[in-house]
C-alpha positions in Angstrom: 16.9 -13.1 5.0 14.3 -15.7 6.1 10.8 -14.2 6.6 10.9 -15.3 10.3 13.7 -12.9 10.9 11.9 -9.8 9.7 11.1 -7.2 12.3 8.1 -4.9 12.2 10.5 -2.0 11.4 12.0 -3.9 8.5 8.5 -4.6 7.1 7.6 -0.9 7.4 10.9 0.1 5.7 10.2 -2.3 2.8 6.7 -0.9 2.5 8.0 2.7 2.4 10.6 1.8 -0.2 7.9 0.0 -2.3 5.6 3.1 -2.1 8.4 5.3 -3.1 9.2 3.0 -6.1 5.6 2.9 -7.3 4.6 6.5 -6.3 7.8 8.5 -6.6 6.0 11.8 -6.3 4.7 11.0 -2.8 6.9 12.7 -0.1 8.2 10.3 2.6 6.6 12.4 5.3 3.2 11.9 3.7 3.3 8.2 4.3 1.5 8.0 7.6 0.2 4.8 9.3 -3.4 6.0 9.4 -3.6 6.6 5.7 -4.8 4.1 3.1 -2.7 3.6 -0.1 -5.5 5.4 -2.0 -5.0 8.5 0.2 -1.5 8.6 -1.3 -2.9 8.6 -4.8 -2.5 4.8 -5.5 -5.0 3.5 -8.0 -6.0 -0.2 -8.1 -3.2 -1.1 -10.5 -0.6 0.7 -8.2 -1.9 -1.1 -5.2 -1.7 -4.5 -6.9 1.8 -3.7 -8.0 2.8 -2.7 -4.5 1.3 -5.8 -2.9 3.1 -8.1 -5.4 6.4 -6.3 -4.8 5.9 -6.6 -1.0 5.1 -10.3 -1.3 8.2 -10.8 -3.4 10.6 -8.8 -1.2 9.3 -10.4 2.0 9.2 -13.9 0.5 5.5 -14.4 1.3 2.8 -16.3 -0.5 -0.5 -14.7 0.3 -3.7 -14.4 -1.8 -4.5 -10.9 -3.1 -7.9 -11.1 -1.5 -6.2 -11.0 2.0 -5.4 -7.4 1.4 -8.8 -6.0 0.4 -10.1 -5.2 3.9 -7.0 -3.6 5.5 -8.0 -0.1 6.5 -4.7 1.7 6.5 -0.9 1.4 6.3 -0.5 0.4 9.9 -2.9 -2.5 9.4 -0.9 -3.5 6.3 2.4 -3.5 8.1 0.9 -5.5 11.0 -0.6 -8.0 8.6 2.6 -8.5 6.7 4.7 -8.7 9.9 2.4 -11.4 11.3 2.8 -13.4 8.0 6.6 -13.1 8.3 6.6 -15.1 11.6 
């Protein structure tokens, strides 16, 4: 699917699936929008792996530095959704 056709809900679903793949011990209901990936137990390697997976699945080309200041999961979803347009 072309990136321009990706809804915010689809981006959130891809993010949840990515978190589940990298952090399988995190319950789905623990993934809240106001949490940071670190709050879920993701270390720096986990976070890089998730970002690379997200970029690949959403067919985006974005520098890793773009993700360093995103405060929480909601901000990450918003950021990715905006890049998909």
